[in-house]
C-alpha positions, 0 to 999 in steps of 0.5 A, a space after each residue: 500500500 502506498 504511503 500517504 504524503 505528509 506536509 512538512 512545511 509551506 512555501 510563501 509567496 507574495 505580491 506587494 508594493 513598497 515605497 523605499 524613499 524619496 526619489 528619483 535616485 541614482 541607483 539601487 546598489 544592493 538588496 538584502 534580506 535578513 542581512 543576507 545579500 540577495 542582489 548585488 548588481 547596480 541598477 539605475 533605471 526602471 526595469 524588472 529584475 530577477 532575484 534567485 536565492 532560494 536557499 538564502 535562509 538555508 533552503 527547504 530544510 530550514 527557512 527557505 530563501 527568496 526568488 522571483 521578480 521585482 519591478 524597480 521604479 525610480 520615481 521620475 516625474 515622467 514615470 508611468 503607472 506600473 502595469 503589474 501593480 495595476 494587475 495586482 490591485 485589480 485582482 484584490 478589488 474591482 474598486 481600484 478600476 485602474 485608479 492607482 498612482 504612478 508614484 512619481 517622486 518616490 522610489 518604489 518596488 513591486 513584488 510579483 508572486 515573490 517567494 520569500 521563504 517558509 515562514 509566513 512573516 515577510 523577511 526584513 529587507 534592506 535596500 542600499 540606495 545611492 543618490 549623489 548626481 541626481 536632484 529631487 526633480 531629476 536634474 543634474 546635481 549642483 556642482 556635480 563634479 565635486 558631488 561624489 567623493 570616492 577615496 580613489 577618485 580626484 577631480 577639479 574643474 576650472 571653476 573649482 576653489 583653488 589656493 592661489 597667489 599673485 606675484 610680480 617681478 618674474 622674468 623666467 618660468 623656471 623661477 616658479 620652481 621654488 613655489 612648487 615644493 610640497 613643503 613650501 609655506 603657503 599659509 598667506 595664499 588666498 583661496 578663490 574660484 577659478 578661472 583667474 586673470 583678465 581676458 582681452 578678446 582671447 576667447 577664454 572662459 570668463 574669470 571668476 577671480 579677477 587679476 589685472 595684467 602686468 608684464 612679469 606678473 605670475 598667477 600660481 595655484 597649489 592643489 592638494 591631493 590626499 591619496 590613500 592608494 595611488 595604484 587604485 587612483 590611476 594616472 592623473 590627466 591635467 588640462 591648463 589654459 594660460 596667458 602667457 606661458 604656463 608650467 606644471 609641477 607635481 611635488 616639486 617635479 616639473 611635468 612636461 606640457 603638451 601644448 595644444 595651442 597658445 592658450 591650451 596645454 595638457 599633461 598626463 601624470 603617471 601613477 608612478 609619480 603619485 605617492 601615498 599621502 599628500 601630493 601637491 599639484 602646482 600650476 602657474 602662468 606669467 604675463 609676458 613670459 617667455 613672450 607676449 603682451 600686457 593685454 591679458 593674464 589668465 590661468 585655469 586648471 582642471 584635472 581628473 584621475 582614471 578611477 572616475 566612479 564607484 558603486 560605493 561612493 559617498 556624497 559631499 556633505 556640502 551638497 547634502 546641506 544645500 539640498 536640505 535647504 533648497 528641496 521644496 518637497 521635504 527640505 526647507 524650500 529656500 530658493 537657489 538665489 538665496 544660497 551663497 554659491 561661493 561659500 558652498 563651493 568653497 566648502 564643497 572643494 575643501 570637503 572633496 579634498 579632505 575626502 570627507 564624504 558621507 552616506 546617511 539616511 534621513 527620515 521624518 523622525 528627525 526634523 530637517 533642521 536637526 538633520 542639518 545639525 547632524 551633518 554640520 557636526 560630522 564635518 565641523 561646520 556652521 550654517 548661517 543666514 547672512 543678513 548683510 546679503 540675505 544669503 545662506 552661507 556654509 562655513 567650515 571650521 578649519 585651521 585656515 586663518 592668518 592670526 594677524 588678520 583676525 579681529 582683536 577685541 579687548 577690555 575696551 570693546 567687551 562688557 560683562 565678560 564671563 569666562 570659564 575654562 575646562 578643568 584637567 578633570 573634565 578633559 577627555 583623553 580617550 575617544 571611541 568613535 562609532 561609524 558605519 562600516 560599509 564593507 561590513 554593513 554594520 557599525 564599527 568603532 575606532 578608539 584613539 587616545 592621548 597617552 600624555 594626557 592619560 599619564 597626566 590625569 592618572 588614568 583613562 577618561 573616555 567618551 564615546 561619539 557617534 558619526 554614523 554618516 562616515 563609512 570607512 575606517 581611515 576617515 573615522 580615525 581622522 575624525 576621532 583624532 579631531 574630536 580628541 584634539 578638542 576634548 583633551 584640551 583645556 579650552 576656555 569658553 566666554 560670554 560677553 556683550 559688544 557693540 554691533 559696530 565692533 562685530 560687523 560681518 561676524 558669523 557662527 564659527 568665525 575666529 577672533 582674538 580676545 585679550 583680557 588682563 583679568 583672565 591672562 588672555 593675550 590674543 587668545 583665539 576663540 570661535 563664535 558659538 552663538 550671536 544674540 542681537 539686541 532688540 533695536 533699543 539696546 543694540 549691544 550684541 551678546 556673544 558666546 564663544 569657545 577657544 579654538 582647538 586649532 590654537 594653543 591655549 598655553 600661548 594665550 595665558 600670560 602674566 601681565 603684572 609684573 612683566 616677568 617670566 610666567 610660572 605655570 606652577 600651581 600655587 595654593 589659593 587664599 580661600 574660604 569654606 562654609 556651610 552652604 546657606 539655604 538661598 544658595 541651595 535653592 538656586 542650585 537645586 530649586 526650592 521644591 527639591 531642596 525643601 523635599 530633601 530637608 523635609 526628609 532629613 532636616 539635619 541635612 548639610 552641604 559644604 562649599 568653598 570659594 577661592 581667589 586666583 593666585 595668579 593669571 596663569 591659574 585656570 580654576 581649581 578642583 574641590 576635594 573634601 574629606 569627611 574622615 575617609 580620605 580626600 575625594 574630588 567632588 567638584 570644581 570651582 571658578 576663582 571668585 572676585 575678591 578684595 581687602 577692606 582698606 578701612 575697618 567697618 562698623 555694623 552699619 557701614 554700607 560703603 566699603 573702601 577696598 584695596 587689592 581688588 581682584 576681578 571685580 569686572 565680573 561682579 553684578 548687582 545682587 551678587 552675594 559676597 562674604 566677609 567672615 561669617 557675614 553675607 552681604 549683597 552688591 549694590 554698586 561698585 565705583 571702580 575709580 574710587 574702589 568703593 563697593 556699596 553693599 546691603 549688610 547682613 543678608 539671608 541668615 546672617 547679621 551685620 558684624 564689625 570687620 577690621 581693615 585688611 579683612 578679605 571679602 569674597 564675591 562667591 555668588 556663581 563662582 564657588 564650588 559646591 560639594 553635593 555630598 549630603 552631610 549631617 549636622 555635627 559632621 566635620 568636613 575638610 575642604 581643599 582647593 587644588 588649583 590648576 594651571 595649563 601645565 600643573 595641578 596643586 598636589 593634595 599635600 600642598 593645599 591648605 585644609 579648611 574645616 567646616 563643622 556642619 550645623 544644619 544651616 539650611 533648615 534653620 529660620 532666619 534671625 530677627 532683623 533691623 534690631 534697634 535699642 532705644 531707637 538706635 543701632 548698636 548703641 554703646 550705652 543707654 540711660 533709660 528703660 531698655 526698649 527693643 524693636 525688630 522686624 521679621 524675616 522669612 527663609 522660605 519667602 526670601 528666595 527671589 528678587 532683590 535680596 533684603 538687607 538686615 536694615 530693610 522693612 519686615 516681611 511675614 515671619 516663616 510659619 511656626 517660627 517663634 521669637 525668643 528674647 534673653 536679657 542678662 544683667 551683668 555687674 561691673 565684673 561681667 558676673 551674671 546678676 539676673 536673666 530674663 527669658 521672654 517669648 516675644 513671638 507675634 510682637 515687634 518690641 519689648 521694654 524692660 523698665 530700668 526700675 526692674 533692673 538690679 541695683 548693681 547692674 552695669 551691663 545688659 546682654 541682649 540675645 534676640 533669636 528665632 526658633 522653629 521646630 527645635 532649630 534655632 537661627 544660626 546667627 542671633 542678634 547679640 549685643 551688650 549695652 552699658 547702663 549709664 551711672 545714675 546718681 542715688 542718695 545721699 548725693 555728695 554734692 558741693 555747690 558754690 555760688 560765685 557772683 562774678 
């Protein structure tokens, strides 16, 4: 009997239509299913292809494979409807009745009964698509000769951007040889668009860069070719047009020219003459040499290698950004006339020379503006709209400037300068870059390290970055080094205000020089990071800038007083340590967060530190703390403005005369400052008179007397905060390890400052504006003791102008009581009697003199607040002397004289 067949599996087929991306595109170069290559031929026109990989997933014994016909439709604007898709739709429903789209403007594919394996789930497919030479409307790409970047292909047109120089006085073509060598210094040469010269009826293409004629005048071009593998590049064909005589060199070697006619010459440079790495192609022409007239001068250059293209080429990022701007369908929709063609061509030429091509996908999960930002980050560029000519411009951040030509700002130009420099601890010494490896069709990484920085920092400090638009390891390595150069340097950042007429034609990324003696800056080179213009009333411009990574920050830090050799040895800093007040915690964490922390643990304490810059070579300091287990780095601090009191001040003085003033250009109204334990607030500063006007006894402090020479620290916004949550009663040691560009103070050399935590943040503010018999801090009284005061509120005093101790009352903090202690003392300061009074809800208290002890000579007054068992940190404490009253028997002698 015949055995009945059994079903062991199914083969699945499907007819379907799928849209891949916007179109049209140049070609489809690869089709894969489940990361397995199924079709590797490059296709660039509408057609039907056959995929024949029935065993791609293991054949019938496993998951089958793929096999069948696929229609490719590239989305041209004249594309007809797919007859196959019409058939498929009609077989599904008569409702279609031929009413289907031609799907113009998108790349789509039609599967026709396509076998896709033994699983009902259609396998994931990936389609490698190339669009370099075709624009969205099917037209040829803008500046197409520089659109495709292939590491093995080099080309330049007569209208490319070239490095050029013009010089007079030549009598022989041989005199040009010295300018052709690979190591010739051409830093002062310009970059402009060819052709170059002045045409006088010669029939040559019109020059883009005008150079006037003159017998003996030379136009010279130097073009750099960074070649990886010469054998893959092939021979180099060069064409020149010149008036009058022309020469050509490669790496300093003269290349014979084949003269086609008076103006045209060609040459073929053998691949054997090319070398791995940088090659310099030099072309030049001299007016009137070896013969000719002064009627015109001219030079253009074009060249091309044999390897003209590659399936796996990348696109020039300048072209990506330009199309993102101009595309009316998915881009921003900027018209071509609003694009600065010169800046985009110049950038395209540079990126082409650098072989910095990209292959990247954009989808609508990211806005087009965000996508442009990704491209800019890859190529280290800025895109900006120039209001002067209403055009979009692309600017590459490169080491392509002449320092002497940069705008130079100093203290006379800028206002409200804020300065910050990256600490050694913040420097990165190892960068791991992730890129998309085209050869492996997956992400790969490359890691570069700064060995010297690792030794200096005592270990690896790494950062990972993604540049998945790059597709090969050589380029990824170059970009990783670029990132490491920036991240490992102690770069500074600044913000300042400047008059608009000082920064005309400034743009994002523009380099400039900055000098400021307060920070030891002498011609330091910065790049514009952000520009914020005024509102029409205030026409000052706010600038954010970062130090240029191509410059040397160590050369920009100098000692300026006295004019002696700068020492870069780190020195110990004069500093002050403190338990952080509530108001500072509110500003650091936010009031809701810090209140929640204190509600959970009222004994919570935070410590902080402020320090004075020892010298201008010092950048900042690392804050280390030790609560008993050894020192750990907890934060960093910027050096704060500081000064000394020139004269002693009393409780009520608000005008402070200063000496040894440091960095007071950084202070602003309402900035907190500290002298001893008293907090004050800046009102104004007269730099000429060196007089600082302040509010006294702000926040949780009261006025105190301070001797001449006492240091004041304006540490608001410039202190270091240890975020460790300590408890009341703990003692913490703090050290500031100062840093220069070349040194960090050792832990053993730094002075230790002790802070004993006292739960400062939870404590109520003390009474303020206390008067005794109508006076502030009187030495003596003659009548009854009459005390008046006002209330303060810790929770309320967190915004606006800080309240002085002498300001009017505010509603007292809820659940807060006010206690008064009056202690009567005899002439030997021995206690005679003590009065404790709960004076909550009142603002005055009177002790009649009749109730005082007969031997009382002094009265010590303590006025404080208490809430939930926590007393204010700084109560009002003052002792007054009682005037001596006469009492019977009076021992008086009265003499009357009648003069």
